[in-house]
C-alpha positions as CSV (number, residue, x, y, z in Angstrom):
1,X,5.2,16.8,15.2
2,X,4.5,18.3,11.8
3,X,1.2,18.2,10.1
4,X,1.3,16.5,6.6
5,X,-1.3,16.5,3.9
6,X,-2.0,13.4,1.9
7,X,-4.4,12.4,-0.9
8,X,-5.7,8.9,-1.3
9,X,-5.3,7.5,-4.8
10,X,-8.2,5.1,-4.4
11,X,-11.1,7.4,-3.1
12,X,-9.4,10.7,-4.0
13,X,-9.9,12.2,-0.5
14,X,-7.4,14.6,0.9
15,X,-6.6,14.4,4.6
16,X,-4.1,15.7,7.1
17,X,-2.1,13.7,9.6
18,X,0.3,14.5,12.5
19,X,3.4,12.4,12.1
20,X,7.0,12.2,13.2
21,X,9.6,13.4,10.7
22,X,10.9,9.8,10.5
23,X,7.4,8.6,9.4
24,X,6.8,11.2,6.7
25,X,7.6,8.9,3.8
26,X,5.8,5.8,5.3
27,X,2.4,5.3,3.5
28,X,-0.4,7.0,5.5
29,X,-3.6,5.0,5.7
30,X,-6.7,6.8,4.3
31,X,-9.2,7.5,7.2
32,X,-12.1,7.0,4.7
33,X,-11.3,3.8,2.9
34,X,-8.2,2.4,4.7
35,X,-6.1,2.3,1.6
36,X,-2.4,2.9,1.9
37,X,-2.2,4.1,-1.7
38,X,-1.6,7.7,-0.7
39,X,0.7,10.5,-1.8
40,X,2.1,13.2,0.4
41,X,1.9,16.8,-0.7
42,X,4.8,19.2,-0.5
43,X,4.5,21.3,2.7
44,X,3.2,24.8,2.6
45,X,4.7,27.2,5.0
46,X,3.1,30.4,6.2
47,X,5.2,33.2,7.6
48,X,3.7,35.8,9.8
49,X,5.6,39.1,10.0
50,X,5.1,42.2,12.1
51,X,5.6,44.6,9.2
52,X,2.9,46.3,7.1
53,X,1.8,44.0,4.4
54,X,0.7,47.0,2.2
55,X,4.2,48.5,2.2
56,X,5.4,46.1,-0.5
57,X,9.0,45.8,-1.6
58,X,11.5,48.5,-0.7
59,X,13.4,48.4,-4.0
60,X,13.2,46.8,-7.4
61,X,10.2,45.4,-9.3
62,X,8.0,42.5,-8.5
63,X,9.1,40.6,-11.6
64,X,12.4,39.6,-13.4
65,X,12.5,42.8,-15.3
66,X,13.9,44.7,-12.3
67,X,13.4,48.3,-13.2
68,X,10.1,47.8,-15.0
69,X,11.4,47.7,-18.6
70,X,8.8,45.0,-19.6
71,X,5.8,47.2,-19.1
72,X,4.4,45.3,-16.1
73,X,4.8,48.3,-13.8
């Protein structure tokens, strides 16, 4: 089951809840105040790789300028 993050619109508390995919859009009751006036946040995914994080990109720039013509490199 995925872990979803919600924020209560009444008490402004953020909380996480394990739920089935089919229950993701069903209002999640706030564990603090019991309100069902909650909003679900977009999921954030973390990707772990086995490569060297300091190596950086192998080609091109880190922005839309590509070759570095904008002066950001």
